[in-house]
N, C-alpha and C positions, 0 to 999 in steps of 0.2 A: 389887849395885851395884859392888862391887870389880871384877868382871869387865868391866863396861862402861867403867870408868875405865882399867883396864889396856889394854883394847882400843883406846881412844881414844889413849892414850899411845903404844902400839906403832904405830898407824897414823900418828900425827904424826911419829914418828921415822923410819918407813920412807918416807913420802911425799917428803921432801926428798932422801933418798938415791936414790929411784927417779927423780926429776927429774934429778939430776946424772948418773946412769948413762944415762938416755935422751937427755940433751942431748949427751953425749959420743959416742953412737953415731949420732946424727942426721947425715946428710950431705945436702949440697945435690944437687939433680938435676944429672946430667951434661948439659951442653949438647949438643944434636945438631948435627952439622956441616951445612953448606949442602946437601950431597947427600942427607943423611938427611931434611931438611925437605922437599926436593922429592919424595922418595919417599912422604912421608906425605900429600901433597896429591893427591887423586884427579884423574885427567884429566877435563877437561870433555868431555862427549859432543858430537860434531860433528853438526850438523844436516844432513840430506840436502838437497842443493841441486837444485832442478829446473832443467832447461835453460830458459833464457829464451826467450820468444817474440819473435823479432826482427821479425816482421811482414812477411817477404818470403821468397820461394822461392829457395833457394840454387842450384837447378839452372838457372834461367833468368835470367841477368843482364840488367839493363835496357840496351837499346840506345838511345842518345841520338839523337833525330831531328835531322837537319841543319836548323839554323835560320839559317844565314848568320852575319853579323857580320864583324868585321875578320879578315883572314887574315894569316898569317905564313909565311915560307918555312922549311920544315923540310928540312934537308939530309940528316940522318941520324937514326936512331932507336936508342936504347940502352936496354937493360933491365938494371937492377942489382939485386942481392940475390936473384935467382932461384937456387934450389938444386935444385929438382925436375927442371926442364927446361933444356936449353942455351939461351943467349940467341938463337942463330940460329933455333931452332925457334919461339920465341915471336914473334920479329920476322916470320918467315914466316907465322905464323898471323894476323897483322894485315893482310896483303896491302899493306903500306906500300911506296910508291914514293919513292925518294930525290928530293930537290930538288922537292918538291911544296908548293904553298901550301895550308895547312889552317887552318880556323877552330877555335874551341874545341870545338864540338860534334863535329867530325870527329876531333879528338884524343881526345875522350872515347869515341868509337866504337872507335878503335884500342885503347884501354885495355879496353873491354868485350870485345873479341875475345880479348885475352890472358886475361881472366878466364874466358871461355867455353872456352878451350883447356884450362884446369885441370879443368873439370867433365865 
């Protein structure tokens, strides 16, 4: 019985000392910088995107039929924003004649000819 009492007393004396020592050596976790947090986040996998079905054939642009309507005098034709072909080539592809009265469907036909020139 003496052994068990001695053992309990020794354990009681060592336990607070162990707590003090372990409390002194315990450190807080070092915070990770913003870059480190980004490195820990795995990248999200990108889903493969299928080409959308646009419902029309790109090789054959629609030619608008002439339906009449009010006409306006078109003195000149300009093409802006074209980078692949010179403006003169695109205007020549339309077969446009300056100082001609055109209705909306005829103007759309000129635009369709420019589109066809690209294909």
